[in-house]
C-alpha positions as CSV (number, residue, x, y, z in Angstrom):
1,M,-27.8,-5.0,-9.7
2,A,-25.3,-2.2,-10.4
3,T,-26.2,1.3,-11.4
4,N,-26.8,2.0,-15.0
5,F,-24.4,4.7,-16.2
6,G,-26.3,5.3,-19.4
7,F,-24.2,3.4,-21.9
8,M,-23.3,-0.2,-22.6
9,P,-20.1,-1.6,-21.1
10,V,-17.5,-2.6,-23.7
11,L,-17.3,-6.4,-23.5
12,E,-14.5,-7.2,-26.0
13,G,-11.2,-5.7,-27.0
14,K,-9.2,-3.0,-25.3
15,R,-11.0,-1.3,-22.5
16,Y,-10.6,0.3,-19.1
17,F,-12.1,-1.3,-15.9
18,I,-14.0,1.2,-13.8
19,S,-13.7,0.6,-10.0
20,Y,-16.0,2.7,-7.7
21,K,-17.9,2.7,-4.5
22,S,-21.7,2.2,-5.1
23,E,-22.5,5.4,-3.1
24,D,-20.6,7.4,-5.7
25,A,-22.5,6.0,-8.7
26,E,-24.1,9.3,-9.6
27,R,-20.8,11.2,-9.8
28,V,-18.9,8.4,-11.5
29,G,-21.7,7.9,-14.0
30,A,-21.5,11.6,-15.1
31,I,-17.8,11.3,-15.6
32,T,-17.9,8.0,-17.5
33,R,-20.7,9.1,-19.7
34,R,-18.5,12.0,-20.9
35,L,-15.6,9.7,-21.4
36,N,-17.8,7.4,-23.4
37,E,-18.7,10.3,-25.7
38,M,-15.0,11.0,-26.1
39,G,-14.4,7.5,-27.3
40,V,-12.8,5.9,-24.2
41,P,-13.8,2.2,-24.1
42,M,-14.8,1.2,-20.6
43,W,-16.3,-1.8,-18.7
44,Y,-18.3,-1.5,-15.5
45,D,-20.5,-3.9,-13.6
46,Y,-23.9,-3.1,-15.2
47,G,-26.5,-5.9,-15.4
48,I,-24.7,-8.4,-13.1
49,E,-26.2,-9.6,-9.9
50,K,-23.8,-10.1,-7.0
51,G,-22.8,-13.7,-6.8
52,E,-20.6,-16.3,-8.5
53,L,-21.2,-14.8,-12.0
54,W,-20.3,-11.3,-10.7
55,E,-17.0,-12.6,-9.3
56,K,-16.0,-14.3,-12.5
57,E,-16.9,-11.3,-14.6
58,I,-14.9,-8.9,-12.4
59,N,-11.9,-11.2,-12.6
60,R,-12.2,-11.7,-16.3
61,N,-12.6,-8.1,-17.2
62,I,-9.8,-6.9,-15.0
63,K,-7.5,-9.4,-16.6
64,A,-8.6,-8.2,-20.1
65,S,-8.4,-4.5,-19.3
66,E,-5.7,-2.0,-20.3
67,A,-5.8,-0.5,-16.8
68,V,-8.1,-0.1,-13.8
69,I,-9.4,3.4,-13.0
70,I,-10.2,3.8,-9.3
71,F,-12.4,6.7,-8.2
72,A,-11.3,7.7,-4.7
73,T,-13.8,9.5,-2.5
74,K,-14.6,9.9,1.2
75,A,-17.2,7.2,0.8
76,L,-14.6,4.8,-0.4
77,F,-12.4,5.2,2.7
78,A,-15.2,5.7,5.3
79,A,-15.9,2.1,6.1
80,N,-14.0,-1.2,5.7
81,D,-16.7,-2.9,3.6
82,T,-15.7,-2.0,0.1
83,W,-15.2,-4.5,-2.8
84,V,-12.9,-2.0,-4.4
85,R,-10.1,-3.4,-2.3
86,I,-10.6,-6.8,-4.0
87,E,-10.5,-5.2,-7.4
88,F,-7.4,-3.3,-6.3
89,D,-5.6,-6.6,-5.3
90,V,-6.8,-8.5,-8.4
91,A,-5.4,-5.7,-10.7
92,K,-2.1,-5.9,-8.9
93,M,-2.0,-9.7,-9.2
94,Y,-2.4,-9.4,-13.0
95,G,0.1,-6.6,-13.2
96,K,-2.4,-4.0,-14.5
97,K,-1.7,-0.3,-14.3
98,R,-3.9,1.4,-11.7
99,Y,-5.0,5.0,-12.0
100,V,-6.6,7.0,-9.2
101,V,-9.0,9.8,-9.7
102,W,-9.4,11.7,-6.3
103,L,-12.9,13.2,-6.5
104,D,-12.6,14.3,-2.8
105,A,-9.8,15.9,-0.9
106,L,-8.7,13.7,2.0
107,D,-6.1,14.5,4.5
108,P,-5.5,11.7,7.1
109,Y,-2.9,13.9,8.8
110,E,-5.2,16.8,9.6
111,H,-8.4,14.9,9.5
112,P,-7.8,11.3,10.7
113,E,-11.6,10.6,10.6
114,D,-11.5,10.8,6.7
115,V,-10.0,7.4,6.6
116,H,-11.2,4.3,8.5
117,D,-8.7,2.9,11.0
118,D,-8.6,-0.4,9.1
119,L,-8.0,1.3,5.8
120,K,-5.1,3.7,6.7
121,I,-2.4,1.5,5.3
122,W,-4.5,0.7,2.2
123,Y,-5.1,4.5,1.7
124,W,-1.3,5.0,1.4
125,N,-1.0,2.1,-1.0
126,V,-3.7,3.8,-3.2
127,A,-2.0,7.3,-2.7
128,R,1.2,6.0,-4.1
129,L,-0.3,5.1,-7.5
130,Q,-0.4,7.5,-10.4
131,G,-3.4,9.8,-9.8
132,I,-5.0,13.2,-10.3
133,K,-6.6,15.4,-7.7
134,V,-9.7,16.9,-9.2
135,A,-11.9,17.6,-6.2
136,G,-14.4,20.4,-7.0
137,C,-13.6,20.3,-10.8
138,S,-16.2,20.2,-13.5
139,V,-16.9,16.9,-15.4
140,D,-15.3,18.3,-18.5
141,R,-12.1,19.3,-16.6
142,I,-12.0,15.9,-14.9
143,T,-12.3,13.9,-18.1
144,Q,-9.8,16.1,-20.1
145,T,-7.3,15.6,-17.2
146,M,-7.9,11.9,-17.2
147,V,-7.3,11.5,-20.9
148,T,-4.2,13.7,-20.8
149,E,-2.6,12.3,-17.6
150,F,-3.5,8.7,-18.0
151,H,-3.2,8.6,-21.9
152,L,-6.5,6.8,-22.0
153,I,-6.7,6.7,-25.8
154,Q,-3.0,6.6,-26.5
155,G,-2.0,3.4,-28.4
156,M,-5.6,2.7,-29.5
157,P,-7.9,4.5,-31.9
158,P,-10.8,6.3,-30.2
159,Q,-13.8,4.1,-30.1
160,P,-17.3,5.1,-31.2
161,P,-19.4,5.8,-28.1
162,S,-21.1,2.7,-26.7
163,P,-24.8,2.7,-27.4
164,T,-26.9,4.4,-24.8
165,F,-29.8,2.7,-23.2
166,Q,-33.1,3.7,-24.7
167,P,-36.2,3.2,-22.6
168,T,-38.7,0.9,-24.3
169,E,-42.4,1.4,-24.1
170,A,-44.6,-1.6,-23.5
171,K,-47.0,-2.2,-26.4
172,A,-50.6,-2.0,-25.4
173,E,-52.4,-5.3,-26.0
174,P,-56.0,-5.2,-27.3
175,K,-58.5,-5.7,-24.6
176,P,-61.1,-8.4,-25.2
177,E,-64.7,-7.1,-25.5
178,P,-66.5,-7.5,-22.2
179,K,-69.2,-10.1,-22.1
180,P,-72.7,-8.7,-21.7
181,K,-73.9,-8.8,-18.2
182,P,-77.4,-8.4,-16.9
183,E,-76.2,-5.8,-14.4
184,P,-73.0,-4.3,-15.6
185,K,-70.8,-2.7,-12.9
186,S,-68.3,-0.1,-13.6
187,E,-65.3,-1.3,-11.7
188,P,-61.7,-0.2,-12.4
189,E,-59.4,-2.7,-13.8
190,P,-56.9,-4.0,-11.1
191,K,-53.4,-2.6,-11.5
192,P,-50.7,-5.2,-11.7
193,E,-48.7,-5.4,-8.5
194,L,-45.2,-4.1,-8.8
195,K,-42.7,-6.4,-7.2
196,P,-40.4,-4.5,-4.9
197,K,-36.9,-4.2,-6.1
198,P,-34.7,-6.5,-4.1
199,E,-32.3,-4.8,-1.8
200,P,-28.6,-5.3,-2.9
201,K,-26.9,-8.0,-0.9
202,P,-24.3,-6.7,1.5
203,K,-20.8,-7.0,0.2
204,P,-18.9,-9.5,2.3
205,E,-15.4,-8.6,3.3
206,P,-12.6,-10.8,2.0
207,V,-11.2,-13.5,4.2
208,P,-7.4,-13.4,4.6
209,V,-5.6,-16.4,3.2
210,P,-2.9,-17.6,5.7
211,Q,0.4,-17.5,4.0
212,S,3.7,-18.6,5.6
213,V,6.7,-16.5,4.9
214,G,9.2,-18.4,2.9
215,Q,12.8,-18.3,4.0
216,T,15.8,-18.8,1.8
217,A,19.4,-18.2,2.8
218,S,21.2,-15.4,1.0
219,T,24.0,-16.3,-1.3
220,V,26.2,-13.3,-0.8
221,S,29.8,-14.6,-0.9
222,S,30.7,-13.2,2.5
223,Q,27.3,-13.3,4.2
224,P,26.0,-15.8,6.8
225,T,23.4,-18.4,5.8
226,Q,21.5,-18.9,9.1
227,V,17.8,-18.6,8.7
228,A,15.7,-17.2,11.6
229,N,12.1,-18.3,12.0
230,A,9.7,-15.7,10.6
231,A,6.8,-14.7,12.7
232,P,3.3,-15.9,11.4
233,K,1.6,-13.3,9.3
234,P,-1.0,-11.3,11.2
235,Q,-4.6,-12.2,10.4
236,K,-7.5,-9.9,9.6
237,S,-11.0,-10.6,10.7
238,A,-13.4,-10.7,7.8
239,A,-16.3,-12.5,6.3
240,A,-16.2,-15.0,3.4
241,S,-13.8,-14.3,0.5
242,V,-14.8,-14.2,-3.1
243,Y,-11.3,-14.9,-4.2
244,P,-10.1,-17.7,-1.9
245,A,-7.1,-18.3,-4.0
246,L,-5.7,-14.7,-3.8
247,P,-3.5,-13.7,-0.9
248,V,-5.2,-10.9,1.0
249,Y,-2.5,-9.1,2.9
250,N,-3.1,-7.5,6.3
251,Y,-1.6,-4.0,6.0
252,S,-3.1,-3.0,9.4
253,N,-0.4,-3.1,12.0
254,P,-1.3,-0.5,14.6
255,I,1.2,0.4,17.3
256,Q,0.4,-1.4,20.5
257,A,-0.6,0.9,23.3
258,P,1.2,0.5,26.6
259,N,-0.4,-1.9,29.1
260,K,-2.8,0.0,31.3
261,P,-2.5,-0.6,35.0
262,A,-5.3,-2.4,36.7
263,A,-8.2,-0.2,37.7
264,T,-8.1,0.9,41.3
265,K,-10.9,2.2,43.4
266,S,-10.9,6.0,43.3
267,V,-10.5,7.8,46.6
268,K,-12.1,11.1,46.9
269,F,-10.7,13.8,49.1
270,K,-12.9,16.5,50.5
271,H,-10.0,18.9,50.2
272,T,-6.8,18.0,48.2
273,P,-3.9,20.0,49.5
274,L,-1.6,21.5,46.8
275,I,1.4,19.7,48.3
276,V,-0.2,16.3,47.8
277,T,-0.8,17.1,44.1
278,V,2.8,18.3,43.7
279,A,4.1,15.2,45.4
280,L,2.2,12.9,43.1
281,V,3.5,14.7,40.0
282,L,7.1,14.4,41.2
283,V,6.7,10.7,42.0
284,V,5.3,10.1,38.5
285,A,8.1,12.1,36.9
286,I,10.9,10.3,38.9
287,V,9.5,6.8,38.1
288,G,9.1,7.7,34.5
289,G,12.6,9.0,34.2
290,I,14.0,5.8,35.9
291,W,12.1,3.7,33.4
292,A,13.2,5.7,30.4
293,V,16.9,5.5,31.5
294,G,16.6,1.7,32.1
295,N,15.0,1.0,28.8
296,A,17.1,3.4,26.6
297,I,19.4,1.8,24.0
298,S,23.0,2.7,24.5
299,V,24.3,3.9,21.2
300,K,28.0,4.7,21.0
301,P,30.3,5.6,18.1
302,L,31.9,2.5,16.5
303,S,35.4,3.7,17.6
304,E,34.3,3.3,21.3
305,L,33.2,-0.3,21.0
306,D,35.6,-3.1,22.1
307,S,33.7,-5.7,20.0
308,V,30.7,-6.0,17.8
309,S,27.9,-8.6,18.2
310,V,24.5,-9.3,16.6
311,G,22.0,-6.9,17.9
312,D,24.5,-4.2,18.8
313,H,23.8,-0.5,17.9
314,F,26.4,2.1,17.1
315,T,26.9,5.3,15.1
316,F,29.1,5.5,12.1
317,G,29.3,8.1,9.4
318,N,27.1,11.2,9.1
319,Y,24.1,12.2,6.9
320,K,21.3,14.7,6.7
321,Q,18.8,13.8,9.4
322,G,17.5,17.0,11.0
323,T,14.3,18.7,9.7
324,D,16.3,21.3,7.9
325,G,18.9,18.8,6.7
326,E,21.2,19.1,9.7
327,I,24.1,16.6,9.5
328,Q,23.9,14.0,12.3
329,P,25.7,10.6,13.1
330,I,24.0,7.6,11.4
331,G,22.7,4.9,13.7
332,W,23.3,1.3,12.6
333,R,22.2,-2.1,13.8
334,V,24.2,-5.3,13.5
335,L,22.3,-8.1,11.7
336,A,25.1,-10.7,11.4
337,V,28.8,-11.3,12.2
338,K,30.9,-13.7,10.1
339,N,34.5,-14.1,8.9
340,G,35.7,-10.9,10.5
341,K,32.9,-8.9,9.0
342,A,29.6,-7.5,10.4
343,L,26.4,-7.0,8.3
344,V,24.8,-3.7,9.4
345,I,21.7,-1.8,8.4
346,S,20.6,1.7,9.2
347,E,18.3,2.1,12.2
348,K,16.1,4.6,10.3
349,L,15.0,5.4,6.8
350,L,17.4,8.0,5.7
351,D,16.0,9.4,2.5
352,Y,13.4,9.0,-0.3
353,V,15.0,7.9,-3.5
354,P,13.3,5.9,-6.3
355,Y,14.7,2.4,-7.2
356,N,15.1,3.7,-10.7
357,E,14.6,7.2,-12.2
358,E,12.4,5.8,-15.1
359,G,9.7,3.2,-14.9
360,V,11.4,0.7,-17.2
361,L,12.7,-2.9,-17.0
362,V,15.8,-2.9,-14.6
363,T,17.6,-5.1,-12.2
364,W,19.7,-4.2,-9.1
365,E,22.8,-4.2,-11.4
366,T,21.3,-1.5,-13.7
367,C,19.1,0.6,-11.4
368,T,19.9,4.2,-10.4
369,L,19.4,3.4,-6.6
370,R,22.5,1.2,-6.7
371,Q,24.5,4.0,-8.3
372,W,23.2,6.5,-5.7
373,M,24.1,4.2,-2.8
374,N,27.6,3.4,-4.0
375,N,28.5,6.9,-5.2
376,D,26.4,9.8,-3.9
377,F,25.5,8.3,-0.5
378,L,28.9,6.6,0.1
379,N,30.8,9.8,-0.5
380,E,28.5,12.1,1.4
381,A,28.0,9.9,4.5
382,F,31.5,8.5,5.0
383,S,35.0,10.0,5.2
384,T,37.9,8.4,3.3
385,S,39.0,6.5,6.4
386,E,35.5,5.3,7.1
387,Q,35.0,4.1,3.5
388,A,38.1,1.9,4.0
389,K,36.3,0.0,6.7
390,I,33.4,-0.8,4.4
391,A,34.0,-4.1,2.6
392,T,33.3,-4.6,-1.1
393,V,31.3,-7.8,-1.4
394,T,29.8,-9.9,-4.2
395,N,26.0,-9.8,-4.0
396,Q,24.1,-12.6,-5.7
397,N,20.7,-11.3,-6.9
398,P,18.2,-14.2,-6.9
399,D,15.0,-14.2,-8.9
400,N,11.7,-13.3,-7.2
401,P,10.8,-16.5,-5.2
402,E,7.1,-16.1,-6.0
403,Y,7.0,-14.9,-9.6
404,G,10.3,-15.9,-10.9
405,T,11.1,-12.4,-12.1
406,S,14.8,-12.2,-13.0
407,G,17.1,-10.7,-10.4
408,G,19.9,-10.1,-12.9
409,N,23.7,-10.6,-12.6
410,A,25.8,-10.7,-9.4
411,T,27.1,-7.3,-8.4
412,Q,30.1,-5.8,-6.6
413,D,28.8,-3.4,-3.9
414,K,29.9,-1.5,-0.9
415,I,26.5,-0.2,0.0
416,F,23.3,-2.1,-1.0
417,A,19.7,-2.8,-0.1
418,L,18.8,-6.2,1.4
419,S,17.3,-8.9,-0.8
420,I,14.0,-10.6,-0.1
421,E,15.8,-13.6,1.4
422,E,18.0,-11.5,3.6
423,A,15.1,-9.4,5.0
424,K,13.2,-12.6,5.9
425,T,16.4,-14.1,7.4
426,Y,17.6,-11.3,9.6
427,F,14.3,-9.9,10.9
428,S,12.6,-12.2,13.3
429,S,9.1,-10.7,13.1
430,Y,7.1,-8.0,11.2
431,S,7.6,-5.5,14.1
432,D,11.4,-6.3,13.9
433,G,11.5,-5.2,10.2
434,K,9.4,-2.0,10.7
435,A,11.4,1.2,10.3
436,Y,10.8,4.9,10.9
437,T,12.0,8.0,9.1
438,T,14.5,10.6,10.2
439,D,13.2,14.1,10.7
440,Y,14.8,14.9,7.3
441,A,13.0,12.1,5.5
442,H,9.8,12.8,7.4
443,A,9.8,16.4,6.2
444,K,9.3,15.1,2.6
445,G,5.8,13.9,3.8
446,R,5.8,10.4,2.3
447,D,5.6,8.2,5.4
448,F,2.7,7.0,7.5
449,R,1.1,8.9,10.3
450,D,3.3,7.2,13.0
451,R,6.3,8.0,10.8
452,S,6.9,4.4,9.7
453,G,7.6,4.0,6.0
454,W,8.1,1.6,3.1
455,W,11.7,0.8,2.2
456,W,13.3,-0.8,-0.9
457,L,14.8,-4.2,-1.2
458,R,17.1,-4.9,-4.1
459,S,15.1,-7.9,-5.4
460,P,12.7,-7.7,-8.3
461,G,9.0,-7.6,-7.7
462,L,6.0,-8.8,-9.7
463,S,7.5,-7.7,-13.0
464,G,10.8,-6.4,-14.2
465,S,9.6,-2.8,-13.7
466,D,8.7,-3.5,-10.1
467,A,11.0,-3.8,-7.1
468,A,10.2,-5.6,-3.8
469,D,10.0,-3.7,-0.6
470,V,9.1,-3.8,3.1
471,D,5.8,-2.1,4.0
472,T,5.0,0.1,7.0
473,G,4.1,-2.9,9.1
474,G,7.4,-4.7,8.5
475,Y,5.9,-7.2,6.0
476,V,8.1,-8.2,3.0
477,D,6.0,-7.4,-0.1
478,Q,7.3,-9.6,-2.9
479,D,4.9,-8.0,-5.4
480,G,6.7,-4.7,-4.8
481,D,6.0,-1.4,-6.4
482,S,6.9,0.4,-9.6
483,V,10.6,1.2,-9.7
484,D,10.0,4.9,-10.3
485,D,7.8,5.2,-7.2
486,N,8.8,8.1,-4.9
487,F,7.1,6.7,-1.8
488,C,9.7,4.1,-0.9
489,A,12.6,5.1,1.3
490,V,16.2,3.8,1.5
491,R,17.6,1.8,4.3
492,P,21.2,1.2,3.4
493,A,23.2,-1.9,4.4
494,F,26.9,-2.9,4.2
495,W,29.5,-5.4,5.5
496,L,31.9,-3.7,8.0
497,N,35.5,-4.9,8.3
498,L,36.0,-5.6,12.0
């Protein structure tokens, strides 16, 4: 049974869902008690045994909540056994706002041990949400900041505090008069045996639900319609799932380590001459250099290429890419060739720009990212002669294939982001769609530890205020993220006149 925070959960009407790690119950309880006194209506899992009833109540109360408040601590990210992840995904499924209260300071860059290896991608998904950092602050400071930053009572009148739990005293029952005995013995009355409190059942980890990646040909007027087979979605080992109908995505996609050579029997030398050591170092350096040269991708300026084919790489235009914003040639990759045009996309994530400046209902036609790509970026990255080589195409903007969210009207674009269908068509696997930041973008500190990052698609997400994206593992996320999110990068694409 969950911990008693000292007040009754609000069961009906507007309320906030409290998501926390059981190890943090004492700290979270102190904060929620103060919020309760301030009139913030909340629900938490008091009085529900783990099991089928618990699952239904969690689902029902998240669906009925105004938002979900997640308390992020070191305990939450220490082990991959938390049910908070399930609550996180259910809240996203229902389109609920998620607020994060960082009670501990975590830095996966400086202290990788702060975050479990299986939770590193999820950590960044949580870090992208609206949150406050209040590590070391008093309870009053934390609650005041929450009310101010999350507008917890805005739009609803403050509620009277939920009644606190009052301990009840057992009424003493009258004892029957003892029967006279010939030889009375003064023996103490036996004390009732206290049943040991059952240990909480271990929380099972959710089982991933296999999900095939749908593929739909793009309807851009001048774009090819071939569909490449998408690689099967990677699976995540886990125990039984409490929400078998929900897709549980695998965000863990670690970089594969190079194959290790077979172990060889070590040979010990009584005296190793210096010349032998130097020779070994030289051999390793020479072999490594030959391998690097043989495996390097040849990238030439577009002007030096005789022809362009799918899979080619070349440089074209210039943009800020150095750590201090130094201008460097932009690398491009050819995704398709059709009707005298080539669809190309930047090799790297060039910058961090929100899909829209405000978190409102938008489409690709009306978002500020489209304006930035076709004005600011176009004029900064390409000369007048280079702009003449970029075709203006009609982009159709289909609805979200999973949620039916409107994609809006067709648009005339020179520079654009890929759609969900195009990303699934032109990238053959998750690793194929994975992208890394330039030094300039990396300096903004919004990518993952291996410098891979999220990048925007032009398609809508779960709702009209969300836009789809590709995550750090190369997976197309049709739910997407809030359009005003600053943690998604841009990976521009365009059709090049050949």
